VOLUMKOL-725666 format. One record per residue (C-alpha): residue in one letter; x, y, z. Coordinates in steps of 0.2 Angstrom, whole numbers, plus 5000, padded with zeros to 4 digits. Layout:
<vexse><residu>a</residu><east>X</east><north>Y</north><up>Z</up></vexse>
...
This chain:
<vexse><residu>m</residu><east>4887</east><north>5008</north><up>5307</up></vexse>
<vexse><residu>n</residu><east>4871</east><north>5017</north><up>5303</up></vexse>
<vexse><residu>t</residu><east>4855</east><north>5018</north><up>5313</up></vexse>
<vexse><residu>r</residu><east>4845</east><north>5007</north><up>5301</up></vexse>
<vexse><residu>t</residu><east>4857</east><north>4993</north><up>5304</up></vexse>
<vexse><residu>l</residu><east>4857</east><north>4995</north><up>5323</up></vexse>
<vexse><residu>v</residu><east>4838</east><north>4995</north><up>5323</up></vexse>
<vexse><residu>l</residu><east>4837</east><north>4979</north><up>5313</up></vexse>
<vexse><residu>l</residu><east>4850</east><north>4971</north><up>5324</up></vexse>
<vexse><residu>s</residu><east>4841</east><north>4976</north><up>5339</up></vexse>
<vexse><residu>l</residu><east>4825</east><north>4969</north><up>5332</up></vexse>
<vexse><residu>f</residu><east>4833</east><north>4952</north><up>5329</up></vexse>
<vexse><residu>v</residu><east>4840</east><north>4952</north><up>5347</up></vexse>
<vexse><residu>g</residu><east>4823</east><north>4957</north><up>5354</up></vexse>
<vexse><residu>i</residu><east>4814</east><north>4943</north><up>5344</up></vexse>
<vexse><residu>g</residu><east>4827</east><north>4931</north><up>5349</up></vexse>
<vexse><residu>a</residu><east>4825</east><north>4936</north><up>5367</up></vexse>
<vexse><residu>v</residu><east>4806</east><north>4934</north><up>5367</up></vexse>
<vexse><residu>l</residu><east>4808</east><north>4917</north><up>5359</up></vexse>
<vexse><residu>h</residu><east>4822</east><north>4912</north><up>5371</up></vexse>
<vexse><residu>t</residu><east>4811</east><north>4917</north><up>5386</up></vexse>
<vexse><residu>v</residu><east>4794</east><north>4909</north><up>5381</up></vexse>
<vexse><residu>i</residu><east>4801</east><north>4892</north><up>5375</up></vexse>
<vexse><residu>p</residu><east>4801</east><north>4881</north><up>5390</up></vexse>
<vexse><residu>g</residu><east>4816</east><north>4871</north><up>5396</up></vexse>
<vexse><residu>f</residu><east>4814</east><north>4853</north><up>5393</up></vexse>
<vexse><residu>f</residu><east>4829</east><north>4843</north><up>5398</up></vexse>
<vexse><residu>f</residu><east>4838</east><north>4848</north><up>5414</up></vexse>
<vexse><residu>g</residu><east>4832</east><north>4866</north><up>5411</up></vexse>
<vexse><residu>m</residu><east>4840</east><north>4867</north><up>5394</up></vexse>
<vexse><residu>k</residu><east>4830</east><north>4873</north><up>5379</up></vexse>
<vexse><residu>p</residu><east>4832</east><north>4876</north><up>5361</up></vexse>
<vexse><residu>d</residu><east>4841</east><north>4892</north><up>5358</up></vexse>
<vexse><residu>m</residu><east>4831</east><north>4902</north><up>5346</up></vexse>
<vexse><residu>m</residu><east>4842</east><north>4917</north><up>5349</up></vexse>
<vexse><residu>l</residu><east>4855</east><north>4909</north><up>5338</up></vexse>
<vexse><residu>t</residu><east>4843</east><north>4909</north><up>5323</up></vexse>
<vexse><residu>m</residu><east>4841</east><north>4928</north><up>5325</up></vexse>
<vexse><residu>m</residu><east>4860</east><north>4931</north><up>5328</up></vexse>
<vexse><residu>f</residu><east>4864</east><north>4921</north><up>5313</up></vexse>
<vexse><residu>l</residu><east>4851</east><north>4930</north><up>5302</up></vexse>
<vexse><residu>g</residu><east>4859</east><north>4947</north><up>5308</up></vexse>
<vexse><residu>i</residu><east>4877</east><north>4941</north><up>5304</up></vexse>
<vexse><residu>m</residu><east>4871</east><north>4935</north><up>5286</up></vexse>
<vexse><residu>l</residu><east>4862</east><north>4952</north><up>5283</up></vexse>
<vexse><residu>f</residu><east>4876</east><north>4963</north><up>5290</up></vexse>
<vexse><residu>p</residu><east>4892</east><north>4954</north><up>5288</up></vexse>
<vexse><residu>n</residu><east>4905</east><north>4966</north><up>5296</up></vexse>
<vexse><residu>k</residu><east>4916</east><north>4964</north><up>5311</up></vexse>
<vexse><residu>t</residu><east>4907</east><north>4979</north><up>5321</up></vexse>
<vexse><residu>a</residu><east>4890</east><north>4972</north><up>5318</up></vexse>
<vexse><residu>v</residu><east>4895</east><north>4954</north><up>5322</up></vexse>
<vexse><residu>s</residu><east>4904</east><north>4959</north><up>5338</up></vexse>
<vexse><residu>l</residu><east>4889</east><north>4970</north><up>5344</up></vexse>
<vexse><residu>l</residu><east>4877</east><north>4956</north><up>5340</up></vexse>
<vexse><residu>a</residu><east>4887</east><north>4943</north><up>5349</up></vexse>
<vexse><residu>i</residu><east>4889</east><north>4952</north><up>5365</up></vexse>
<vexse><residu>a</residu><east>4871</east><north>4958</north><up>5365</up></vexse>
<vexse><residu>t</residu><east>4864</east><north>4941</north><up>5361</up></vexse>
<vexse><residu>g</residu><east>4876</east><north>4933</north><up>5374</up></vexse>
<vexse><residu>i</residu><east>4871</east><north>4944</north><up>5388</up></vexse>
<vexse><residu>i</residu><east>4852</east><north>4943</north><up>5384</up></vexse>
<vexse><residu>s</residu><east>4852</east><north>4924</north><up>5382</up></vexse>
<vexse><residu>g</residu><east>4863</east><north>4923</north><up>5398</up></vexse>
<vexse><residu>v</residu><east>4850</east><north>4933</north><up>5408</up></vexse>
<vexse><residu>t</residu><east>4835</east><north>4923</north><up>5401</up></vexse>
<vexse><residu>t</residu><east>4843</east><north>4906</north><up>5402</up></vexse>
<vexse><residu>s</residu><east>4835</east><north>4892</north><up>5413</up></vexse>
<vexse><residu>f</residu><east>4851</east><north>4882</north><up>5414</up></vexse>
<vexse><residu>p</residu><east>4859</east><north>4883</north><up>5432</up></vexse>
<vexse><residu>g</residu><east>4874</east><north>4894</north><up>5431</up></vexse>
<vexse><residu>g</residu><east>4872</east><north>4897</north><up>5412</up></vexse>
<vexse><residu>f</residu><east>4876</east><north>4916</north><up>5411</up></vexse>
<vexse><residu>i</residu><east>4894</east><north>4914</north><up>5408</up></vexse>
<vexse><residu>p</residu><east>4893</east><north>4899</north><up>5396</up></vexse>
<vexse><residu>n</residu><east>4880</east><north>4908</north><up>5386</up></vexse>
<vexse><residu>v</residu><east>4891</east><north>4924</north><up>5384</up></vexse>
<vexse><residu>v</residu><east>4906</east><north>4914</north><up>5379</up></vexse>
<vexse><residu>d</residu><east>4896</east><north>4903</north><up>5368</up></vexse>
<vexse><residu>k</residu><east>4888</east><north>4917</north><up>5358</up></vexse>
<vexse><residu>v</residu><east>4905</east><north>4926</north><up>5356</up></vexse>
<vexse><residu>v</residu><east>4914</east><north>4911</north><up>5350</up></vexse>
<vexse><residu>t</residu><east>4900</east><north>4905</north><up>5339</up></vexse>
<vexse><residu>a</residu><east>4897</east><north>4922</north><up>5331</up></vexse>
<vexse><residu>a</residu><east>4916</east><north>4923</north><up>5326</up></vexse>
<vexse><residu>l</residu><east>4916</east><north>4906</north><up>5319</up></vexse>
<vexse><residu>f</residu><east>4899</east><north>4908</north><up>5310</up></vexse>
<vexse><residu>f</residu><east>4905</east><north>4925</north><up>5303</up></vexse>
<vexse><residu>g</residu><east>4921</east><north>4916</north><up>5297</up></vexse>
<vexse><residu>l</residu><east>4912</east><north>4902</north><up>5289</up></vexse>
<vexse><residu>f</residu><east>4899</east><north>4914</north><up>5281</up></vexse>
<vexse><residu>m</residu><east>4913</east><north>4925</north><up>5273</up></vexse>
<vexse><residu>l</residu><east>4922</east><north>4909</north><up>5267</up></vexse>
<vexse><residu>f</residu><east>4907</east><north>4903</north><up>5258</up></vexse>
<vexse><residu>k</residu><east>4899</east><north>4919</north><up>5253</up></vexse>
<vexse><residu>a</residu><east>4897</east><north>4918</north><up>5235</up></vexse>
<vexse><residu>k</residu><east>4879</east><north>4923</north><up>5238</up></vexse>
<vexse><residu>a</residu><east>4869</east><north>4918</north><up>5253</up></vexse>
<vexse><residu>t</residu><east>4854</east><north>4907</north><up>5248</up></vexse>
<vexse><residu>p</residu><east>4841</east><north>4899</north><up>5259</up></vexse>
<vexse><residu>v</residu><east>4850</east><north>4882</north><up>5257</up></vexse>
<vexse><residu>k</residu><east>4867</east><north>4890</north><up>5262</up></vexse>
<vexse><residu>a</residu><east>4859</east><north>4899</north><up>5277</up></vexse>
<vexse><residu>a</residu><east>4851</east><north>4883</north><up>5283</up></vexse>
<vexse><residu>l</residu><east>4867</east><north>4873</north><up>5282</up></vexse>
<vexse><residu>l</residu><east>4877</east><north>4887</north><up>5291</up></vexse>
<vexse><residu>t</residu><east>4863</east><north>4888</north><up>5304</up></vexse>
<vexse><residu>a</residu><east>4865</east><north>4869</north><up>5307</up></vexse>
<vexse><residu>v</residu><east>4884</east><north>4870</north><up>5309</up></vexse>
<vexse><residu>g</residu><east>4883</east><north>4886</north><up>5319</up></vexse>
<vexse><residu>t</residu><east>4870</east><north>4878</north><up>5331</up></vexse>
<vexse><residu>f</residu><east>4882</east><north>4863</north><up>5333</up></vexse>
<vexse><residu>i</residu><east>4897</east><north>4874</north><up>5337</up></vexse>
<vexse><residu>s</residu><east>4886</east><north>4884</north><up>5349</up></vexse>
<vexse><residu>g</residu><east>4880</east><north>4869</north><up>5358</up></vexse>
<vexse><residu>a</residu><east>4897</east><north>4861</north><up>5360</up></vexse>
<vexse><residu>t</residu><east>4904</east><north>4877</north><up>5366</up></vexse>
<vexse><residu>f</residu><east>4890</east><north>4880</north><up>5378</up></vexse>
<vexse><residu>l</residu><east>4892</east><north>4863</north><up>5385</up></vexse>
<vexse><residu>a</residu><east>4911</east><north>4863</north><up>5386</up></vexse>
<vexse><residu>v</residu><east>4911</east><north>4880</north><up>5396</up></vexse>
<vexse><residu>a</residu><east>4896</east><north>4874</north><up>5407</up></vexse>
<vexse><residu>l</residu><east>4905</east><north>4858</north><up>5411</up></vexse>
<vexse><residu>a</residu><east>4921</east><north>4867</north><up>5415</up></vexse>
<vexse><residu>i</residu><east>4913</east><north>4881</north><up>5426</up></vexse>
<vexse><residu>v</residu><east>4898</east><north>4874</north><up>5434</up></vexse>
<vexse><residu>g</residu><east>4896</east><north>4856</north><up>5429</up></vexse>
<vexse><residu>l</residu><east>4882</east><north>4848</north><up>5420</up></vexse>
<vexse><residu>p</residu><east>4866</east><north>4846</north><up>5429</up></vexse>
<vexse><residu>g</residu><east>4859</east><north>4829</north><up>5436</up></vexse>
<vexse><residu>g</residu><east>4875</east><north>4820</north><up>5432</up></vexse>
<vexse><residu>a</residu><east>4871</east><north>4822</north><up>5413</up></vexse>
<vexse><residu>t</residu><east>4886</east><north>4819</north><up>5401</up></vexse>
<vexse><residu>f</residu><east>4892</east><north>4830</north><up>5387</up></vexse>
<vexse><residu>g</residu><east>4887</east><north>4817</north><up>5374</up></vexse>
<vexse><residu>g</residu><east>4870</east><north>4814</north><up>5382</up></vexse>
<vexse><residu>l</residu><east>4866</east><north>4833</north><up>5382</up></vexse>
<vexse><residu>f</residu><east>4872</east><north>4835</north><up>5365</up></vexse>
<vexse><residu>v</residu><east>4861</east><north>4822</north><up>5358</up></vexse>
<vexse><residu>a</residu><east>4846</east><north>4827</north><up>5369</up></vexse>
<vexse><residu>v</residu><east>4847</east><north>4846</north><up>5367</up></vexse>
<vexse><residu>v</residu><east>4859</east><north>4851</north><up>5353</up></vexse>
<vexse><residu>i</residu><east>4854</east><north>4840</north><up>5339</up></vexse>
<vexse><residu>p</residu><east>4835</east><north>4844</north><up>5341</up></vexse>
<vexse><residu>t</residu><east>4840</east><north>4862</north><up>5343</up></vexse>
<vexse><residu>a</residu><east>4850</east><north>4862</north><up>5327</up></vexse>
<vexse><residu>f</residu><east>4835</east><north>4854</north><up>5318</up></vexse>
<vexse><residu>v</residu><east>4823</east><north>4867</north><up>5324</up></vexse>
<vexse><residu>n</residu><east>4835</east><north>4882</north><up>5320</up></vexse>
<vexse><residu>t</residu><east>4838</east><north>4875</north><up>5303</up></vexse>
<vexse><residu>i</residu><east>4819</east><north>4873</north><up>5299</up></vexse>
<vexse><residu>a</residu><east>4816</east><north>4891</north><up>5306</up></vexse>
<vexse><residu>m</residu><east>4830</east><north>4898</north><up>5295</up></vexse>
<vexse><residu>i</residu><east>4823</east><north>4889</north><up>5280</up></vexse>
<vexse><residu>v</residu><east>4806</east><north>4898</north><up>5283</up></vexse>
<vexse><residu>i</residu><east>4813</east><north>4915</north><up>5290</up></vexse>
<vexse><residu>y</residu><east>4828</east><north>4919</north><up>5278</up></vexse>
<vexse><residu>p</residu><east>4818</east><north>4920</north><up>5262</up></vexse>
<vexse><residu>i</residu><east>4805</east><north>4931</north><up>5270</up></vexse>
<vexse><residu>v</residu><east>4818</east><north>4943</north><up>5278</up></vexse>
<vexse><residu>q</residu><east>4828</east><north>4944</north><up>5261</up></vexse>
<vexse><residu>s</residu><east>4812</east><north>4949</north><up>5252</up></vexse>
<vexse><residu>l</residu><east>4808</east><north>4962</north><up>5265</up></vexse>
<vexse><residu>m</residu><east>4826</east><north>4969</north><up>5264</up></vexse>
<vexse><residu>r</residu><east>4826</east><north>4970</north><up>5245</up></vexse>
<vexse><residu>r</residu><east>4809</east><north>4979</north><up>5246</up></vexse>
<vexse><residu>t</residu><east>4814</east><north>4991</north><up>5260</up></vexse>
<vexse><residu>y</residu><east>4830</east><north>4995</north><up>5250</up></vexse>
<vexse><residu>t</residu><east>4821</east><north>4998</north><up>5234</up></vexse>
<vexse><residu>v</residu><east>4808</east><north>5009</north><up>5242</up></vexse>
<vexse><residu>s</residu><east>4821</east><north>5019</north><up>5251</up></vexse>
<vexse><residu>q</residu><east>4831</east><north>5022</north><up>5235</up></vexse>
<vexse><residu>q</residu><east>4815</east><north>5030</north><up>5226</up></vexse>
C-alpha cells in the first residue's frame, strides 16, 4: 500500500472521527454513525483486503473511543470489522463500475448491517440501555442513520470521485 492511499484513508477516518464526535447522541446516547460513510467511501475508492482491514480496525477503534453509548467500545470494533468485510464483499460482487446510485444503495445496506451488528453485540455484551429493545433501537436509530448516511454518500461520492480523477490526472503529467 502506498503513502498516498494511507494518507487518504487517514483523512477519511479523521473526517469520520470529527463527525462522530460532534454529532450529539439523541436516543439513549446513540447517534448517527457518520464514520460509516467515510469507511464505505474508503472501501469503494481502495477496494483491496489490506486497505479494508486497516480501515475497519482504525474506524472501529476510533468510533469505539468516541461513542456515547454505554459500554459501546467492543460493539463498535466488532461492528466495523464485520461491516467492512461484508460491505467489501458486496462491493466486489456488484463492482461493474461504482456509480453514485450504487454507492448510495451499498451505503444503505452497509448501514443496516452495521446497526444490526452493533445492536446484537451490545445486547449480548452489555445489554441495551433503558430497557430498549433491539427492534425499537433499530427503528429509532438505525433506519434514520441509514437515511442520513445514504444522503451524505449521494452528495460526497461524486465530489470525491471527481477529485480523485483530477488528482490522478495531475499526478500523471
